[in-house]
C-alpha positions in Angstrom: 48.7 29.5 -30.5 47.9 27.0 -33.3 44.5 25.3 -33.2 43.3 22.3 -35.2 39.6 21.3 -35.2 38.4 17.8 -36.1 34.8 17.7 -37.0 32.4 14.8 -37.1 28.6 14.6 -37.7 26.1 16.7 -39.5 26.3 19.9 -41.4 25.4 21.9 -38.3 28.6 20.5 -36.7 30.6 21.6 -39.7 29.1 25.1 -39.3 29.7 25.1 -35.6 33.4 24.3 -36.2 33.6 27.2 -38.6 31.9 29.3 -35.9 34.5 28.3 -33.3 37.3 29.0 -35.8 35.8 32.5 -36.4 35.7 33.2 -32.7 39.3 32.0 -32.1 40.7 33.7 -35.1 39.2 37.0 -33.9 41.1 36.5 -30.6 44.5 35.9 -32.2 44.6 32.1 -32.5 45.9 30.6 -35.7 43.7 27.9 -37.3 45.7 25.2 -39.0 44.9 22.0 -41.0 47.9 20.0 -39.8 47.3 18.2 -36.5 51.0 17.7 -35.9 51.8 21.4 -35.6 48.8 22.1 -33.3 49.1 23.5 -29.7 45.3 22.8 -29.3 43.2 20.0 -30.8 39.5 20.3 -30.6 37.2 17.5 -31.5 33.7 18.6 -32.4 31.4 15.6 -31.9 28.1 14.0 -32.8 26.1 11.8 -30.5 23.1 10.9 -32.6 24.0 7.2 -32.7 26.2 4.9 -30.6 28.7 4.5 -33.4 29.3 8.3 -33.4 30.0 8.1 -29.6 32.4 5.2 -30.0 34.3 6.9 -32.8 34.6 10.2 -30.9 35.7 8.6 -27.7 38.3 6.6 -29.5 39.7 9.6 -31.2 39.8 11.6 -28.0 41.6 8.7 -26.2 44.3 8.6 -28.9 44.8 12.4 -28.6 45.0 12.2 -24.8 47.7 9.4 -25.2 49.5 11.8 -27.5 49.2 14.6 -24.9 51.0 12.5 -22.3 54.1 12.7 -24.6 53.6 16.3 -25.4 52.8 18.3 -22.2 52.2 21.5 -24.2 49.3 20.0 -26.1 45.7 21.0 -25.0 42.8 18.7 -26.0 39.1 19.7 -26.0 35.9 17.9 -26.6 33.1 20.0 -28.2 29.6 19.5 -29.5 26.7 17.2 -28.8 28.7 14.4 -27.1 30.4 16.9 -24.8 27.0 18.2 -23.7 25.6 14.7 -23.2 28.5 13.6 -21.1 28.8 16.8 -19.1 30.8 16.2 -15.9 31.1 12.5 -16.7 33.6 13.4 -19.4 36.3 14.2 -16.9 36.0 10.8 -15.3 35.9 9.0 -18.7 38.7 11.0 -20.3 41.5 11.6 -17.9 43.5 14.6 -18.8 40.9 16.3 -21.0 41.3 20.1 -20.8 38.0 21.4 -22.0 34.5 20.0 -22.5 32.0 22.4 -24.1 28.5 21.9 -25.4 27.1 23.6 -28.5 25.9 26.7 -26.5 29.2 27.6 -24.8 31.5 28.6 -27.7 31.5 32.4 -27.0 33.9 31.8 -24.1 36.2 29.3 -25.7 39.0 31.7 -26.4 39.2 32.8 -22.8 39.1 29.2 -21.6 42.0 28.2 -23.9 44.1 31.1 -22.6 43.5 29.9 -19.0 42.4 26.3 -18.7 39.7 26.0 -16.0 40.0 23.6 -13.1 36.9 21.7 -14.2 36.8 20.8 -17.9 33.1 21.0 -18.3 31.3 24.3 -18.1 27.6 24.4 -18.4 26.3 27.0 -20.8 25.1 30.2 -19.2 22.8 31.0 -22.1 20.5 28.1 -23.0 19.0 30.2 -25.8 22.3 31.0 -27.6 21.9 31.8 -31.3 25.4 33.1 -32.0 23.9 36.1 -33.7 26.5 38.5 -35.3 29.4 36.1 -34.9 30.9 35.4 -38.4 31.9 31.9 -39.1 35.3 31.2 -40.7 34.2 29.5 -43.9 36.7 28.0 -46.3 34.7 25.7 -48.5 35.2 27.7 -51.8 31.8 28.1 -53.5 29.3 27.1 -50.8 28.7 28.3 -47.3 26.5 27.1 -44.4 24.4 29.5 -42.2 22.5 28.4 -39.1 19.2 30.2 -39.1 18.0 28.4 -36.0 19.3 26.1 -33.2 17.8 23.5 -31.1 14.5 21.7 -31.6 11.0 21.7 -30.0 10.0 18.4 -31.4 10.4 15.3 -29.3 10.9 12.5 -31.8 11.2 9.5 -29.5 14.5 8.2 -30.9 16.3 11.6 -31.1 18.8 12.9 -28.6 19.2 16.3 -30.3 16.7 18.3 -28.3 18.4 17.2 -25.1 21.9 18.3 -26.2 21.0 21.3 -28.3 18.1 22.7 -26.3 14.8 24.3 -27.3 14.4 25.8 -30.7 15.3 29.5 -31.2 15.6 31.5 -34.5 18.1 34.1 -35.4 16.9 37.5 -36.4 16.2 37.7 -40.2 18.1 40.9 -40.7 21.2 39.4 -39.2 20.9 36.3 -41.5 20.5 38.4 -44.6 23.5 40.5 -43.6 25.6 37.4 -43.3 24.4 36.2 -46.7 25.3 39.5 -48.3 28.8 39.3 -46.7 29.4 35.8 -48.0 28.2 36.8 -51.5 30.6 39.8 -51.4 33.4 37.4 -50.5 32.6 35.3 -53.6 30.4 32.5 -52.4 27.8 31.5 -55.0 25.6 29.2 -52.9 24.4 29.2 -49.3 22.7 26.5 -47.3 20.4 27.4 -44.4 20.7 25.0 -41.5 18.4 24.1 -38.6 17.1 21.1 -36.9 13.8 22.1 -38.4 14.1 25.0 -40.8 10.4 24.9 -41.6 9.5 26.2 -38.2 11.8 29.2 -38.4 10.0 32.3 -37.0 11.5 35.6 -35.9 9.6 38.9 -35.4 6.7 37.8 -37.7 9.0 36.5 -40.4 8.5 32.8 -41.3 10.7 30.5 -43.3 9.0 31.1 -46.7 9.5 34.9 -46.1 13.2 34.4 -45.2 13.7 32.4 -48.4 12.0 34.9 -50.6 14.0 37.8 -49.1 17.2 35.9 -49.5 16.4 35.0 -53.1 16.4 38.8 -54.0 20.1 39.2 -53.0 22.0 40.1 -56.1 24.6 37.6 -57.4 23.4 34.8 -55.1 23.1 31.8 -57.5 21.8 29.1 -55.3 19.9 28.7 -52.0 19.5 25.3 -50.3 18.2 24.3 -46.9 18.1 21.4 -44.5 16.4 19.8 -42.6 12.7 20.0 -43.2 10.2 18.3 -40.9 7.1 17.0 -42.7 4.7 18.3 -40.1 5.7 21.9 -40.8 6.2 21.8 -44.6 3.7 24.3 -46.0 2.1 24.9 -49.4 3.4 28.5 -49.2 7.0 27.3 -48.9 6.5 25.0 -51.9 5.2 28.0 -53.9 8.2 30.1 -53.0 10.6 27.4 -54.1 8.7 27.0 -57.4 8.6 30.8 -58.0 12.2 31.7 -57.2 14.8 30.6 -59.8 17.8 30.6 -57.4 16.1 28.4 -54.7 17.3 24.9 -55.5 14.7 22.3 -56.6 15.9 19.9 -54.0 13.9 19.1 -50.8 15.3 16.8 -48.1 12.2 15.5 -46.3 13.0 12.8 -43.7 10.2 10.2 -43.6 12.0 7.8 -41.1 9.3 5.1 -41.7 6.5 4.2 -44.1 4.4 2.7 -41.3 1.8 4.6 -39.4 2.4 2.4 -36.4 6.1 3.2 -36.3 5.6 6.9 -37.0 3.3 7.1 -34.0 5.8 5.3 -31.8 8.5 7.7 -33.1 6.2 10.7 -32.2 6.7 12.1 -35.7 3.3 13.9 -35.6 2.3 13.0 -39.2 0.9 10.0 -41.0 2.0 8.1 -44.1 -0.9 9.6 -45.9 0.0 13.2 -44.9 3.6 12.6 -46.0 2.4 11.2 -49.4 0.2 14.2 -49.9 3.2 16.5 -49.4 5.2 14.5 -51.9 2.4 14.9 -54.4 2.1 18.6 -53.8 5.9 19.0 -54.2 6.0 17.1 -57.5 3.0 18.9 -58.9 4.4 22.3 -58.2 8.2 22.1 -58.6 9.6 21.1 -62.0 12.4 18.5 -62.0 12.5 18.4 -58.2 14.9 16.1 -56.4 13.6 14.6 -53.2 15.8 12.9 -50.7 15.1 11.4 -47.2 16.2 9.7 -44.0 15.0 6.3 -43.0 15.5 4.3 -39.7 15.3 0.5 -39.9 14.5 -1.7 -36.9 12.8 0.7 -34.6 11.5 -1.1 -31.4 8.3 -2.9 -32.2 8.7 -2.6 -36.0 7.0 -5.7 -37.6 7.8 -7.2 -40.9 4.6 -5.6 -42.2 5.8 -2.2 -41.0 9.1 -2.8 -42.7 7.2 -3.7 -45.9 5.3 -0.5 -45.6 8.6 1.4 -45.7 9.7 -0.6 -48.8 6.4 0.1 -50.5 6.7 3.9 -49.8 10.3 4.0 -51.2 9.1 2.2 -54.4 6.2 4.6 -54.7 8.0 7.9 -54.2 11.3 6.9 -55.9 13.6 9.2 -53.9 16.7 10.5 -55.6 18.7 9.2 -52.6 18.3 8.3 -49.0 20.3 8.2 -45.8 19.4 4.9 -44.2 20.3 3.9 -40.6 19.5 1.1 -38.2 17.9 2.1 -35.0 20.4 3.1 -32.2 19.2 3.4 -28.6 19.9 6.8 -27.0 19.7 7.0 -23.2 17.3 9.8 -22.2 15.0 9.5 -25.2 11.5 8.2 -25.1 12.3 5.2 -27.3 15.0 4.1 -24.9 12.3 2.9 -22.6 10.8 0.7 -25.3 11.8 -3.0 -25.7 14.5 -3.0 -28.3 13.2 -6.3 -29.5 14.6 -6.7 -33.0 17.8 -8.7 -33.2 20.8 -6.9 -34.5 21.1 -9.3 -37.5 17.5 -8.6 -38.4 18.0 -4.8 -38.2 21.0 -5.2 -40.5 19.0 -7.3 -42.9 16.1 -4.8 -43.1 18.5 -2.0 -43.5 20.3 -3.7 -46.4 16.9 -4.4 -48.1 16.0 -0.7 -47.9 19.5 0.4 -49.0 19.6 -2.0 -51.9 16.2 -0.9 -53.1 17.1 2.8 -52.9 20.4 2.1 -54.7 18.6 0.5 -57.6 16.2 3.4 -57.8 19.0 6.0 -57.6 21.0 4.1 -60.3 18.0 4.2 -62.7 17.3 7.8 -62.0 20.9 8.8 -62.6 21.1 6.8 -65.9 18.4 9.2 -67.2 21.1 11.9 -67.2 23.4 10.0 -69.7 24.2 12.2 -72.7 22.5 15.3 -71.2 24.0 18.7 -70.7 23.7 20.0 -67.1 24.7 23.1 -65.2 27.2 22.4 -62.5 28.7 24.6 -59.7 32.3 23.6 -59.1 32.9 23.0 -55.4 36.3 21.5 -55.1 39.1 19.4 -56.6 38.1 15.7 -56.6 39.6 13.7 -53.8 40.4 10.8 -56.2 42.3 12.8 -58.8 43.7 16.3 -58.8 42.9 16.4 -62.5 39.2 16.2 -61.9 36.8 18.6 -60.2 33.8 17.9 -58.0 30.6 19.9 -58.4 26.8 19.8 -57.9 23.8 20.3 -60.0 21.0 22.6 -58.9 19.1 19.5 -57.9 21.9 18.4 -55.6 23.5 15.7 -57.8 27.2 15.2 -57.2 29.2 15.5 -60.5 32.8 14.6 -61.2 34.2 16.7 -64.1 37.1 14.9 -65.7 40.3 16.6 -66.9 39.1 20.1 -66.0 40.8 23.1 -64.6 37.9 25.5 -64.0 38.3 27.6 -60.8 36.3 26.6 -57.7 33.2 28.7 -57.7 32.7 28.7 -61.4 29.6 27.5 -63.1 29.9 25.3 -66.2 27.9 23.2 -68.6 28.8 19.5 -68.3 27.9 16.7 -70.7 27.2 13.5 -68.7 29.3 10.5 -69.9 28.8 8.1 -67.0 26.7 7.5 -63.9 26.6 5.5 -60.7 23.9 5.3 -58.0 25.5 8.3 -56.2 27.4 10.3 -58.8 27.3 11.7 -62.4 30.5 11.9 -64.4 31.1 14.1 -67.4 33.2 16.6 -69.4 32.9 20.3 -69.3 31.6 21.8 -72.6 32.0 25.4 -71.5 32.3 27.7 -68.5 29.4 30.1 -68.3 30.4 32.1 -65.2 
């Protein structure tokens, strides 16, 4: 049976799709990239914002229309939206075969072999960590590993804890075994994933310990992680990053807002001052560090003064890049009960102001790379031209290498010949590995 998976959303969703692919492959299913030849199409969804819901529902509706013309086709809804909709999915999506949340994937092979009467099956294990299930990773040089799942924080705007459950950490030995397996398969870089990696804790091993032990694995060139919550970022973690050469000097540290009033309403459990102290500690201890962030614009009750606080914080910190979003109400969250009193046009205006400011900062920071020689890990062929390659620096900068035929997974020295706010461009001088 041929299975095609469509994946939308965060890096954890990408990893979950690889996990599902691993489970199905081990049960004799064939994973394919071509939707037209699929007997089963699974859509792994995000529900963090309304736009993600609308896109996923639109895609599923198109697939269900296709199913009416092809009786053999099975269509499944996976991921966060599936868990949020639950039994309602069957009413909204007539003809859907399977609706599985993020904790139900162990049984997916059996369900596809014999489709159940009711599409949605609630997870039997709300503390699922998928320990000892190898993901089917095909990204060339880099691999994701989920070290924890769920979240114990209750940020008032966030639906994730309600669809992914309470936080639980995988055993460290299992994680290290998976890293070793991936390195043996030729992967040069791994990224640890979790809703809050900083709070990882298993049998007395905390996140700095896990990073340090991972760093000692032979032939592992780069270690990344995401996402960090500021309230749990420790000085010990920063020291480990500074001391270990193969832990990347890139920290993604979502701030969400530069206003203490808004941070309190968001239930972020830190202040602007605490966040700034973390940034100072990071910059003082980690050489050439790249800092990126997430920012929400137009949160309920955000005043123009609050918005200005965010702009001032962005100017002060000078992030390398930022993911910026306008506030999206999520039913079931604390913020949903607040008066969403900022007009849509004003949310968009504030978002544009933050994005434009960050773009100008990113442009200037990237211009500093002009003419420099940088080390790049080749990740893939460029989507824009098969003659170019796409790679990343140790600090997380995207690099397009023109007219180059180095193999994916190689490490080369690139001289930067051009820059944009998001990308460096250059020519390879030599391949070093």
